N, C-alpha and C positions, 0 to 999 in steps of 0.2 A: 675393744668394743664389748659391751655388755650383752649377755644372753637375754633374749626377749621372747616371751611366749604369747601366742594369740589364739583365740578360738572364734575367729571371725571369717572363716572361709565362706564366701557368698556364691561362688560359681566353680564348676569343674568342667574343663574342655579338653578331652583326651588326656595327656599326661600333665596338663597344666591346672594349678589351683590359683584362684584369685583371692587374695587375703586383704580384707579392708582395715582401715584405721591403723596402719603401721607407720612407725616413725623411726628415722635413723638406720634404715636398712640399706645395705650397699649391693651394687651389681655383682653378680657371681657369688654372693654370700651363701654359705652352706646352711641347710636347714634340716631339722628332724621332724618328720610328720608322724604323729601318734594317732592311729585309727581308733574307732570306738572300742574294738575288741582288745586294745592294748598293743597291737602290732606296730612296730616302728619302721619307718622307711626314710631313706635319705632323699634330699632334693637340693635344688640350687635356684637361687633368684635370678630370673631372666630379665626382669624389668621392674622398676619402681617409679610411680608418678602419681601425684595427687592423692597420697595416702593409700594407694593400692599396690600391693606387691604381686608380681606374677611368679609363681614358683613352679619349676619344672621337676616333676617327681621321677626318681630313678626306679621305675617299676610301674605296675598297673594301679589304677585308681579303684579297683574292685573293693567293695566293702566300706567305701569312704562315705561319711555322712557329713554334710556341710555344717550341721549345727553342733556335732559332738567332736569333730576332728580338731586336734590341737596342733599348731605349727610353732616350732621353736627355732628362732633365728640365732645361730651360733656366733656370729660376729667375726667369721673368718672364711676365706675362700678355700676350695678343695686343695688339700695337700696330700702328697704321697711320701711315705717313708722311703728313704733311699739308703742303699748299703751294697757292699761288694757281694753279699749273699744273694742278690738278685740274679747273678749269673747262674744259668742252669735251671731257672725257675719258670713256671708257666702261670700266668695270671689271667683273670677275666678282664673285661674292658674297663673296670673301675679299679683295677690294681689289687683285687682280692685274690688269694691263692686258688688256682684251679687244679693243682697237682696234689691235693690232700696233704700238703706239707704245712707247717706252721706259718702264720703271717710273718712278714719281714719286721724285724725290730730295727728301725732305721737309725743311722748315725745322725740323721736330721730329717725333718719334714719339710718338703719343698713345694711351693705353689706350682700347680701344673700349668697355669695359664702361660707362664713364660713371656718372652717378648722378642720381636725380631731383632737381629743383631744390628747395632748402629753401624751404618756404612763407613763411618770414620774408623771404627774398630776392626773392620774386616781387612784380612790379608788375602792377597791373590792366590787362589788354589793353584798348586803346581805339581803335586805328586800323583802318580798313577795307581789306581786300584785294579788288581787283576781279578776278573770274575771267572776266568777259564772258558768263556764263551767267545768264539772267534769274532762273530758279528759285532759284539760289543767292544772287546779289547782291541781288535784290529781296525774296525771302521768307525766306531762311535765311542771312543775310549772314555771310561768313567774316571773322574779326577777327584781327589780328596777334597771334601768341602763342597762338592757340586750337588745340585738338586736336578736329578734326571728322571723324568717320568717314563713309564712303559705304557703306551696306548694299545689296548687289547680290545677284545669284544667277546660277547657270550659264546661259550663253546670252544674257545681257544685256550691253549694250555699255559695261560699266564701263571697258574699256581705252581705248575712244574718248573717254570723258568724261575719263579721267586724262590722256591726251595733250593734249586740248583745254585743260584747265585749266593743264597745265604750259606750254603754248605761249602762253596768253593772260594768265595771272595777272600783276598788277602792282600797285605801290603808286601811288596817284593823288596828284598835286599836290605832292609834296615833293622830287622829284629824288633820292631815296635809291637806293643800289645794291641790286639785287634779284637773287637767284639761286634756282634750283630744284635740289634734290637728289632724284633719282628712283630708287627702289629697287623692282625687280621680283622677286618671290620665287616660285620653282618654276614658271616659265613655260615654254611650249614654244619651240622654235626659231622657229616661225612668228611667235609673239607677239614674240619678241626682235627679229626682223627688222622687224616692224611698228613697234615703238617706235624703233628706230635709224633707219629710213627717215623716219619723221615728224619726228624731232628734227633730222635733217640737212637734210631738204627745206625746212623752214620757218626754219631758222637758229636755232632755239631751243637747239640744242646748245651755242652759244657762251656762254650764261649758265647752263648746267646741268652737273650731274655725274650720270652714269648708273651704277647697280650692277645687273647682271643675273645673277641666279641661275637657271639653267635646270633643267628638270624632270629631266634625266639627270645633273645634278651631284649629289654626295653630299647626302642629306637633312640631314645635320649642318650643311652650309653655309648652309642656310635660316635657322638660328638666329643666324648671324653677320651675314647681309646687312643687316637693318635697324639693327643696332648700328653697322656700318660707315658706313651712310648718315647716321645721326644724329651720329656723330663728326665726319664731314665738315661737316655742317650747323653744329654747334656751333663748329667752327673758324672758318668764314666769318662766323657771327653774332657771336661773342664776342671773336674775335681781329682780324677785318677789318671789323667794324661794318656788316655787310650784313644786309639783311632776307631771310630764307631760308624758302622753302616746301618742306617735305619731303612727298613723295607715296609712300606705301608700298602696293604692290599685289602679291599678295593675302595678307592677313594670315591667311586661312584656311589657306593652304599652310604658313605658319609654325607655326600651332597643330597641324597635322597632323604636322609634323616633331617638335614638342615631344611629342606623344603616342607617336610611334614610338620616340623615344629613351627615354622614360619606361618603355615596354613592355619594351625591351631591358634596362633596368636592373632589371626586375621589381619596379617600384614599385606600391603599392596604387593602383588607378585611382579617379578621382572620377566626376563626371557624364559619361556616355556614353564612358567610357574615357579621358577627358582627365585629366592629372595634377591633383591638388588645388591645386597651387601655380600653375596657369595664370593666375589672376587677378593674383597679385603679379608674375608674369613679364611679363604684358601691361602692367601698370602701370609697370614699370621701363622700358618703351619709350615709352608714351604720355606719361608724366610728364616726359619730357625736352624737351617743348615748353613755350614760355612766354616771358615778358618778365622780365628780371632787372634789379633796381634798379642804376642806375649803368652799365649797358651799352646802347650805342646799337643793337646788332643784336638780332634776335628770331628765334626758331625757331617756325614754324607747321606743324602736321601735318594732312594729309589722308590717312587710312589707309582703304584700300579693302578690303572683305572680301565674299566670296560666301557667302551664307547657305545651308548645306546643306539641300536640300529646300525652299527658299524659307521656312524657319522662323525668324522673328525671335526666337523663344524659345530657339533653339539656344544652347548655352553660349558659343560664340564671339561672336555679336553681343550676347548677353545681358550678358556680363561687359564687353565693349567699351563698351556703353551706360552702365554704372555708372561707368566710369573717365573717359570723354570728356564733351565739353560739347555734347551734342546728337547728331544723326544726319541724314544725307541718305539717303532711301530711293528706290531705283530700282524702278520698278514694271513687272511682267510684263504687266499689263493694258494700260498705255499703250504698251508695246513692241509688243504685238500690233496695236495700232491704227496702227502705223507712225510713232509720234511719237518724235523724238529731240531732246534727251535725255529718256528716259522717267522723269523725276524726279516722284514724287508728293509735292506739298507738304503734304498733310494729315497724314501721319504723320511728316513731317520736322520738325526743330527745330534751331535754333541758339541755345543758352542765352546766349551772349554778344552776340547781335545788337544789343540796346539800347545796348551800350557803344560800338559802332562806327558807328552811324548818326545821322542828324539834322543839324542846322545845322553847317556848317563841316567835316562829315565826309562825308556824302552829300548829303542835302537835307532841309530841315525837314519836308516832308510824307511822308517815307519810312515812318515807323511807321504813320501812318494809312492810307496807301495799301496797305501790306502786310496790315494787319489787315482792311481792307475786301475786298481780293481774296480772302483766305483765307476769310472768312465767306461771301462770295457764291459762291465755288466749292463750299464745303461744302453750302450750301443747294441749289445746282444739282444736286450729286451725289445728295443725299437725294431730290430730286424726280424724278430718273431712275428710282430704285427704285419710287417711288409711281406714276409714269406707266406703268410696265411692268405695274402691276396694274389701275389704273382707266382708263388711256388718257390721252393728252395733251389731248384735247378736254374732259376733265372738270376740268382745272386752271383756276385763275383767270389773268387776263391777266398779273399781276405774276409768278406762278409760271412762266408760259411764258417770260418774259424771263430768269428765273434759269436755267431749263433751257437756253435758248439760250446764256446767259452761260458755263455750264460747258463747252459745246462750243467756243466761240471762245477761251476761256482756254486750253484744251488745244492748239488748233491754231494760236494766234497768240503766246501768252505762253510756254507751256511749250516748244512746238516751235520750234526754230531750227536753222540749218545747222551742220555740223561745223566749217566755217570762219568762221562768223558770230560776230564778237566785239562784243557790245553793251556800251557804257559804261553807267554807272549812270543818267545822264540819259535815255538812250534807253529803258532798262528802265522807269523810273518813268513816263515819257510814254506808253509803251505800256500801262501799268497804268491810267492815266487814260482813255486811248482805249477800253479795254474797259469801264471803269466808266461811261463816258458812255452805254452801252447801257441802263443801269438808270435808273429814276426818281430824280431828285435827292433826294427825300424818303427814299430807301432807303439813302443814303450816311451812315449814322448814326455810323460809326466815324472819320470824318474831320472835323477842325475846319472850321467854315463859312469861316473866312478862307482856308484852303488850297484849298477848293473854288472860291472866288472868284479866287484868285491862279493856280492851276495847272489847274483843271478846266474853267473856262468856255470855253476855246478849243476843247475837244474836245466841249463840250455845245451848241455853237452860239452861245455868248456871245462878247462882245468880248475 
C-alpha cells in the first residue's frame, strides 16, 4: 500500500483525530501525525467510512492545530520486531525499550493483531504447570495451553501473587525451555518499580519479557500492551518451541481504556457504559492461548483483573468467565485474616484440571485428595455459620473436627510465604497431613488403595 499524507483534520475528540477526504485507508493502519511545531507522533486508524478516517493518537493532542497538522498513512498495521534478545528486557506498552538499552533489531517484524487459534488446529491441553502455590497446584491446577483468570479486587495482593507465579512457574520433569511474558496495564510508577525490583532481585528477569504500561501513559496504549505481549509469546512458543506463560495484569484497566475510547467515538454504550463488542474484544486476547497441533511450544495465559466493587457479576469478570476455562478467586475475607495468598478455593475452578493431573503428570492420588479437601473445607465453612447461631458446644464431635479442619486448612494449606515455593509432592503431602485430622471413615472421596499408599504415614499407620 502506498504512503498517503493529508492535511485535512477537521475535528479532535480526546485522543481521536477525524481526517476528511481520505481514500484507500485500512482499519488498524498505522499513521504518523506531524504537529505544527514539527513534533511527530504515532497513531492508528480506528475506523474509516464515507471518506473520513478516525485516527487514534498514541499520546496527547496538546499543540495540535486542525489546519496545520499533517497525517501520513503508512499503509501497514502495527508491527513489532521479535528476537531472542527480547528475553531479559523491559519495554513500554508500545514495545519500546524502558530499560535504557538499545531497541530490538528483530529477525522479523510481526503484526501484533494476531488471530485466535482455529479450533480445528487446537490440540487438547494435557500437561501440568507448577506455580509453587498450593491452592492453585493442588486444587485448581494450571494446564499448559489453558487461559485461567485470577479474579481479585482493589487492595488485595494480586500483584504479589502475579510476581510469585512469574518467579516460580515451571514445567516439571521434561527439561523443556520455559519463558514468562509479563504485561502490566495501567499501573502506577510504584507498582512498576515493584515489578522490576522483584524480577531483577530474584533473577527471574533472565527468562522473562516485561511490558509495562504506566497509568500516566496514553490510555490508548493500554489497548496495545496485551497484544504486544501475546505477539512476543507466540514468537517464542511457535518459532522457538518454548513453553510460554503470559501474565496480564490488570485487565480491568484494559477494559476501562476500551470504554474511554468507545465514549470518545460516541458509540452506543452497552452494560454499564462498556462497548457492546467488549466480549469479542476480550475473546480476541484470551483465545490466543492454546496448544497447536504440530507445534512443540505452547502459550498459557493467567490474566488478572480487579473486580470493581468486589462484584463478580460485573461485566468484566462476567464476560471473562464465559471465555476462559475457570477462575481463581482472591478473597477479601481471607486477606482480612492475614492469610497470603488469600485464594478462596470454593468459588475457584480450573475446568481443564483433570487433563493435567494424575499418574505420570502429578500423582495418582491428586484428584481424590483435591476433592476431599474441597468437600471437607466446604463442610467446615458451613459449620462456622451454624456454630455462630447454636454455639460450638452444640455440635457433634465429628462436626467439631470439620470446624477445626477449616481453620487449619486456611492457616497451613492456603497460607504460605511469598518466597515459599512448594512442589506438587509437598502440596499433596500437606493435604494428606490435614486430612489425617479427620476420621478415616470420612474420607469418602479417595480410593482406599490411595489411603493405604499415601495417607497411612500421616494417620499413624506404617
